[in-house]
C-alpha positions in Angstrom: 0.0 0.0 0.0 1.1 3.5 -0.8 -0.7 6.7 0.3 -3.6 4.5 1.5 -4.0 3.0 -1.9 -4.0 -0.7 -2.6 -1.4 -1.8 -5.1 -1.6 -4.8 -7.5 1.4 -6.2 -9.3 0.2 -8.1 -12.3 2.6 -10.2 -14.3 1.1 -11.4 -17.7 2.7 -14.7 -18.8 0.9 -16.6 -21.5 2.0 -20.1 -22.6 2.5 -19.5 -26.3 5.8 -18.1 -27.4 7.0 -18.3 -31.0 10.5 -16.9 -30.6 11.6 -19.0 -27.6 9.7 -22.1 -26.7 8.5 -21.9 -23.1 10.1 -18.5 -22.7 8.5 -17.4 -19.5 9.7 -20.4 -17.5 13.0 -21.1 -19.3 15.9 -21.5 -17.0 18.1 -18.5 -16.5 21.0 -19.0 -14.2 19.1 -21.4 -11.9 15.7 -19.6 -12.0 12.8 -19.5 -14.5 12.7 -16.2 -16.3 9.3 -15.5 -14.7 10.8 -15.7 -11.2 12.9 -12.5 -11.6 9.8 -10.4 -12.0 7.9 -12.2 -9.2 10.8 -11.6 -6.8 11.2 -8.0 -7.7 7.5 -7.4 -7.1 7.5 -9.3 -3.8 10.4 -7.3 -2.5 8.6 -4.0 -3.2 7.6 -2.3 0.0 4.3 -1.1 -1.5 2.8 -4.2 -3.0 -0.4 -5.7 -1.7 -0.6 -8.6 -4.1 1.5 -10.2 -6.7 -0.6 -12.0 -9.3 0.3 -13.9 -12.4 -2.1 -14.0 -15.3 -1.6 -17.0 -17.5 -3.4 -19.6 -19.6 -0.8 -22.3 -18.8 -1.1 -24.7 -15.9 2.7 -25.2 -16.1 3.4 -21.5 -15.8 0.8 -21.2 -13.0 2.5 -24.0 -11.0 5.9 -22.3 -11.5 4.5 -18.9 -10.5 3.1 -20.3 -7.3 6.3 -22.1 -6.5 8.2 -18.7 -6.7 5.7 -16.9 -4.5 3.0 -15.4 -6.8 -0.7 -15.9 -6.7 -2.6 -17.5 -9.6 -6.2 -17.1 -8.5 -7.6 -17.9 -12.0 -6.5 -19.0 -15.5 -6.7 -16.6 -18.4 -9.1 -17.7 -21.1 -7.6 -18.6 -24.5 -9.2 -15.5 -26.1 -7.1 -13.3 -24.0 -3.9 -15.3 -24.6 -3.7 -15.4 -28.4 -1.0 -13.8 -30.5 -3.5 -11.1 -31.4 -4.8 -10.3 -27.9 -3.7 -7.0 -26.4 -2.2 -6.5 -23.0 -5.2 -4.4 -21.9 -7.4 -7.4 -22.6 -5.5 -9.6 -20.1 -5.4 -6.8 -17.6 -9.1 -6.0 -17.7 -9.9 -9.7 -17.4 -7.6 -10.0 -14.3 -9.2 -6.9 -12.7 -12.7 -8.3 -13.3 -11.8 -11.7 -11.9 -10.2 -10.3 -8.8 -13.2 -8.0 -8.2 -15.5 -11.0 -8.6 -13.5 -12.6 -5.8 -14.0 -9.5 -3.6 -10.5 -8.1 -4.3 -10.2 -4.5 -5.5 -7.2 -2.3 -6.0 -6.5 1.3 -6.7 -3.2 1.0 -8.6 -2.0 -1.4 -11.2 1.7 -2.1 -11.7 2.1 -4.2 -14.8 5.4 -6.1 -15.0 6.3 -8.1 -18.1 8.4 -11.2 -17.3 10.5 -10.6 -20.5 12.1 -7.6 -18.7 13.7 -9.4 -15.8 16.3 -6.9 -14.6 14.1 -4.2 -13.1 14.5 -4.2 -9.3 12.2 -3.7 -6.4 13.8 -0.3 -5.9 12.8 0.6 -9.5 9.3 -0.4 -8.8 9.1 1.6 -5.6 10.7 4.7 -7.1 8.3 4.4 -10.1 5.3 4.2 -7.7 6.5 7.2 -5.8 6.9 9.1 -9.1 3.3 8.0 -10.1 1.9 9.5 -6.9 4.0 12.6 -7.3 2.3 13.1 -10.7 -1.2 12.8 -9.4 -1.5 9.1 -10.5 -1.2 9.9 -14.2 -0.1 6.9 -16.2 3.6 6.1 -15.9 5.9 4.1 -18.2 9.6 3.2 -17.7 12.0 4.4 -20.4 15.7 4.3 -21.1 17.9 6.6 -23.2 18.4 5.4 -26.8 21.9 4.3 -28.0 21.3 5.2 -31.6 20.3 8.9 -31.8 17.3 9.5 -34.1 18.8 12.7 -35.4 20.9 10.5 -37.7 18.0 8.2 -38.8 16.3 8.5 -42.1 13.4 6.9 -44.0 13.3 6.3 -47.7 10.3 8.1 -49.4 8.3 7.0 -52.4 10.6 9.1 -54.6 13.6 7.0 -53.4 15.1 9.9 -51.5 16.1 10.1 -47.8 13.7 11.8 -45.4 14.8 12.9 -42.0 12.9 11.4 -39.0 13.4 14.6 -37.0 12.8 18.0 -38.5 16.0 19.5 -37.0 19.3 19.4 -38.8 22.0 16.9 -37.9 25.0 19.3 -38.1 25.5 19.2 -34.3 28.1 17.7 -32.1 27.1 14.4 -30.5 27.6 15.9 -27.0 25.1 18.7 -27.9 22.4 16.4 -29.2 19.2 16.3 -27.0 18.5 13.1 -25.1 15.9 10.7 -26.6 14.2 7.9 -24.8 12.4 4.7 -25.7 9.8 2.7 -23.8 11.7 -0.3 -22.3 8.7 -2.3 -21.2 9.9 -2.9 -17.6 7.2 -1.0 -15.6 3.7 0.3 -16.4 1.6 2.0 -13.7 -2.0 3.1 -14.0 -4.9 3.9 -11.8 -7.3 1.0 -12.0 -10.4 3.2 -12.3 -8.9 4.8 -15.4 -8.4 1.5 -17.3 -10.5 0.8 -20.3 -10.3 -1.0 -23.7 -8.8 2.2 -25.1 -5.8 2.2 -22.6 -2.4 2.0 -24.3 0.2 1.4 -21.7 3.1 2.4 -24.1 1.5 5.8 -24.4 1.5 6.6 -20.6 2.7 10.2 -20.4 4.9 10.1 -17.2 8.4 8.7 -17.5 10.4 6.7 -15.1 14.0 6.7 -16.4 16.0 3.5 -16.0 19.6 2.6 -16.9 20.0 0.8 -20.2 21.8 -2.1 -18.5 18.5 -3.0 -16.7 16.3 -2.5 -19.7 17.0 -5.8 -21.5 14.0 -7.3 -23.4 14.1 -11.1 -23.9 12.8 -11.7 -27.4 15.4 -14.1 -28.9 18.0 -16.7 -27.9 20.6 -14.0 -28.4 18.9 -11.9 -25.8 18.8 -14.8 -23.4 22.5 -15.4 -23.7 23.2 -11.7 -23.2 21.1 -11.8 -20.0 22.9 -14.9 -18.7 26.3 -13.1 -19.3 25.1 -10.0 -17.5 23.9 -12.1 -14.5 27.1 -14.1 -14.4 29.2 -10.9 -14.5 27.0 -9.4 -11.7 27.6 -12.4 -9.5 
C-alpha cells in the first residue's frame, strides 16, 4: 500500500511463445525467467498482491512455487497472438473483483524484462503518486540517436525522422528515450479498452543495463552473461 491506496502487481505470462519455446519459464542461471519479476514485485515495500495472469497450468505452478498468486487461469481468447495487453489486464481486474479483491493502482510487470529491481518499482510508484496518478511508463535513453536516422520516401530519396538538422556535435544532441517495457503503472479506475500502456505520459528513467528485453535466444545469452558478471 502507498498513500492509503492498494497496489496490485500483475505479471502477464501466457503459454504461447513463437521466438523462444517456453520462454516465460525457461531456466536463466538457476531460475525460471518469470521468477525474476515475481521476486522484484514481492520485494517491493508497497505491493499488496503479486498476481500472475496465465493460460498455462505449467506456468501457474511455476509462478506459485516462486511466491506469486494465480487465482484464475486466463481464457484462450485473452492469450492469443492477437490479444492486447489491456485485454488480459481487464480480465484480471474483473476476476479479482468478482473474488472480492479490488485495487487502486495497477503495476504491470512483463516477465520478459527481468532486470528491473524492487527499488525501480518503488521509485516508479513514488513518481506515479507525485504526478497525481497519471499513467507512468519506464524508459531508457536510446543508444542510436534518431537525429541521424532516415526513412526512404516513395521518390527514393532520404527523409529525416526529425525536423531539425544533424550538423550538431554528439555531446550537444538532445537526449531521446524509448519505452523499455519494464514497468507500467496506471490507476485501476482509469483502465479501459482504449488504454495504451506504451502511451502513458509520465516517464520513469532506467539505466540501459537493466532494460534488456528477452525476445530471442541471443537476448537470453546476453542476459545470462550479465547475471554471471554481476555475481
